[in-house]
N, C-alpha and C positions, 0 to 999 in steps of 0.2 A: 413520409418515411419515418417520422418521429411518432412516439407513444406518449400520451400525457399520463403520468402516474403520480400518486401521493401529493406532494406540494406543487406539482406541475412543472418541476424542473426537468428540462429535457436536455439530456447530456449525451454527447458523442462518446462512445468508447474510443480511446486514442489507438486504434489500429486499423491497417488497411487490409481487407480481404479480398484478394483478387484485384480487379480493376476498381476505380473510384465509385463507380455505380453500386458496389456492393458493400459500401461502408456501413458498418453496424450502428445502430443508434439504440441507445438504452436510456432509461431514467437513472441516472447516476449523476467519468474520466480521471609541515613546517608552514605557518601563516604567510601567504604569499604577498600580502600588501601591508604588512607591518601593523602597528597597533594604532588604535584611536582613529581608524579611518571609517568607522561604522556609519557615521552621520553624514558623509559626503561621497556620493556614488561617483562624482566626476573627478575626484581628487587624483592627481597624477603622482605616481610612485616611481622609483627607480630601482631596478633590480641589480644583482651583483655586476652584471656587464655593462652597468652604466646606461642602459636603455630605458627610456622613459615609457611608461605605459599606465593605463588607467586601471580600475579595478577590474573591469571586464576583460581586458587582455590578460591580466594576471590569473583570474579565475579560469579563463578559457585554457591558458597554457597548462595550468595545474591539472584540470579535470578531464580535458579531452582524451588523454591516452587511456582513461579508464572507462570511457563511454564505447559501447558496441552497438551495432545494428544486429537485429534478429529477424531472420525470415523463416517462415514455417509453411509446411504443407499439411492440410487436414482433409481427411475423407469424411464426408458427410453422408451417412446411410438413412438418415431420418429426414427425407424430404418428400414432398407430395407426389413426386414420380416413382418412389421406391427404388431409385437407381442410384448407387453411390456416385457421388460427385466430389471433384477434388478442387479445393480452394487454396489460395495462397495468402499469406499474411506478413505484414512487416511491422515491426516495433522497435523498441530500444532497450538496452539493459546496462547495468553498471557493474563493473568488476569489483568484487568485494574481497578477494583473495588472490594472491599471486599465483596459486596453484590451480586456477581455472574455475573458481566459483563466481557465478554471475547472478545478480538479482534482477528481477523484472516483474512485470505484472502477470497474473494468472491468465488473463484473457489474451495475451500476447502469445502464449502457447496453447490456445484454445482449452483452457482449463485442464491441461495435462493431456489432451486428446490429440495433439499434433503428432503425426507419424514421422515428420522430418523437421529437424530443428538445425539451422545453420547460424553460426555467429561471425559477423564481420568485424574485424578489429581495426583499429585507427591507422594501422600500418598497410591496410589493405588486404591482408591475409584473411582466409575464411577457414572455418573449423566446424565440424559436426558437434552438436551439443546434445546433452540428454537431460531431460527434466527429472530432477530428484525430489522435488516437492512443490506442491502448489495448493493454494487455498482460495476457492473462488469468493468466499465471503470476505475475506481480507483483500482479494485481488492482488495477490503476491505469489511469486514462484521462484525457484532457485534452479539454475541450469548449470550443468558441469560440462567443461571441455577438457580434453587431454592435452593441455598445454600448460607450460611452466613459465616463470619469469615475468608474469604479467604485471601491470601497474595497477594495484587496487586503489579505488577511491578512499578518500579520508571520510569517515563517517562523523557528522557532527552531533550536537544534542539538540534534538527537536524540542525538548523540554524548555530550552532557554529562548526559543524563537518568539519575537514579539511582532504584534500588528505594526507595519511600517518598515520592517527590516527589508534590506535589499534581497531580491530573489531573482535567480538566473537558471534558465532551463536549457539542457542540451538534449537534442533528439533528432529524429528523423521524420519531420512533419511531411505528411502526404507521400511518404515512401523514400526509398534510397536516392531518388533524384535530387532531394534537398537534405541529404544526409548531413549530419553533424551541424545543424543549425543552432545558433545561439540567440535566445531571446532573453529580455531583462524586464523587471518590473519590482513589485514589492510584495510583501505578504500582506494581503487585503483583509484577512480574517482568520481566526483560529476556532477549532472545535466545531467545524461545520458538519452538518448531516445531510446526506443525499440518499435517495432510494435507488436501489438496484433490483434487478430481476431476482436476485438470490436473497437479499436482506437490506437493511438499512446500513450504509457505511457511515460511521460516526467518527468524531475526533479528527476530521480531515483539516488541512491547511488550505486556505483560499488564496490564490495569486492572480494578479493581472498580467503575469508574464505569459506570453503567447504560448499556449499549448493546443496542438491540432492532432487529428489522426495520424498515428505513427510516432508521436511522442510518448506514448504509453511505455512505461517502465523505465523511462529516462529520469536522470537526477535533477531535483530542484536543489539548487546550491545557494550557500551564503556567501558574503563578501570575502570569506577566507577559502572559498573553493571547496568547503566541506559539504557533503551530502545532508541535507536536512529533511528531504522528502523524495518519494517516488511518485512521479506524475501518473495520474490515473484517469483523469476524465476532464471533460470541459462542457460547458452549458452551451447548448446550440441556439438558444434564444437571446443571447447576449454576447457581447464582446468582452475579453478581458475577465472571464470568470471561469478559472480553472482550478482543479483540486489535486492535491498531492497527499500521499499517505505519510505520516510523520515517521522518520527513519527509526526512532526508538521503538516503534512498534515491532519491527523486524529485527532488531539486534539480537535478542535472545534466540531467534530461530536461525539467524545466520551463524551465530557461535557455535550452537549445537550441531549443525549441519556440517560446518568445517571441521569440528572435532571428531564427529562419529560418522559422518556420511549420510546421516538421515535425521528426521526429526519425529519424535514421539510426542504428540500432545496429550497433556493431562486432561482428565475429565473429572466432573464432580459426580456424575451419575444421577442426573435429574432430567426430566421433560419439563421445559419452561416455556413461558410466552411473555412478551412485553406486557407489563401491568396495564398500560393504556389500552393495548389491543384487547386484553382480557376483559376489562371493565366495559369496553364498548360492545363487545360481542355478547356479554352475559347480562349487561344492565345492572351490574353490582357496582358498589363504590366502597373499595376498601380503604383503610385508614392511612395506608402507605401513600405518599405523594407520587412515587415513581420507583421503577425497579423491575425485577424479573419475577413473575408469579410461578410458584412450583406447583405444577399439575401433577407431577408424580415423582417419587423418589425410588430409585432402583435398589435392590437388595444388595447388600455387602459392597458397597460403594463408599467413597469419601464422604459423600453427602449424608448417607445413612448413619456412618459411623461418628459423624460430627454432630448428629442430633437434628439435622434439618428435616422439616416435615412437609407433607403436601399442605397447601395453603399458605406456606410462609412467603415472604417476598424478599429476594436478595437485593440488598441496596448498596453493599459495598464488598469488594474482595481487596484484601490488603490495603493500599492506599488509593485504590481506584474506585470512584463512585460508579455504580451500575444503574442504568436506566433502561437499557435495552438488552436483548440476547446478544447483539453485536458487541456491547461494552463488555458482557460476561465473557464471551468467547476471547475477545482481545486480551482480557486480564489474564486468562488462563494460559496464554502464550508465554507468559513471563516465568512460568514455573516448570520444573522438571519432575519426574518421578522420584518420590522420596521427600520432596519439599513440602513445607507446612505453610499454611496461610490463615490469618484470621478473616473470618467472614461475618459481616454484619447482616442480620436478617429483621425484617419487621414481622412480628407475630401478634395480630389482634391490636395493632397501634403501638406496641412496645418493641423497641430495638433491643435485640439480643445478640451477643457476640459468641461465636463458636470458632473452634479451630479445625480446620480440614487437613488431613495429610494425604497428598495425592500419590 
């Protein structure tokens, strides 16, 4: 059922499609506890009502109203029988705005191909949803429901997350039968890379909080009940090896979609390839250590106007180091049309700084 790719990491995409036998597998998945509690996960705190609770109670009470279940229907017309087949999917989402904006994984909504999306709320009500945006490379999507007065989750700062921090996941493992399950662990690692069918996913957080099929799109939370990541995948060859997309990656996207109703991604106007892949496939050895090799620069684009040339290697965009195309794409999500950014390129072994206007 599993395919070995890249580094051999076999990961279950955290979504149920139909019955359990059709689970997809890919090479990839107000501070409520007071201050100074970060180092003691079992510390008991007392809320305003005088009720004792531990960190996990507090985080669950705060975050649960913002977690939703997502069920989908997808029509597959590209199968060996050439007959359209219907499949059902189950995942998780996080409310990010009171006016009906929900964040989830792209694969939860079949990368935008789901013909029917239903959102199940904490109070038991169900509402139709519409996919506003998705990106299968980032494995993120935004769903909109016609509902007001929702409880949005508090988004944390994933740049401040450290290995060893408390990590709490909420989701629907194995479907709605086990909906709203809470698991706990720690942040096991940072800046992880896993291989997907679309691209390499980079900069992921690794956790040993249990993440299973159906948890996809659900929140990974810190001890304050703040969302620090969106759960995306788990390794099938090991226990306690799950991955989440840092929430800071998606913040600019969420903000723009809430503000304008859509997201317009800026582009540089280049055709590029990971330097390591380019060198391996061509047998060349360029002087840059890592980055994105520019195979072509399009006319009248930000790249051309900035002076970027074919053969250059992009190594940095703004404050972000670039080692792969995934890194480059992720960095560009931070910018809007009209913004400027300094780009560092390696040209013949010499680093050059240029400014691009998107």
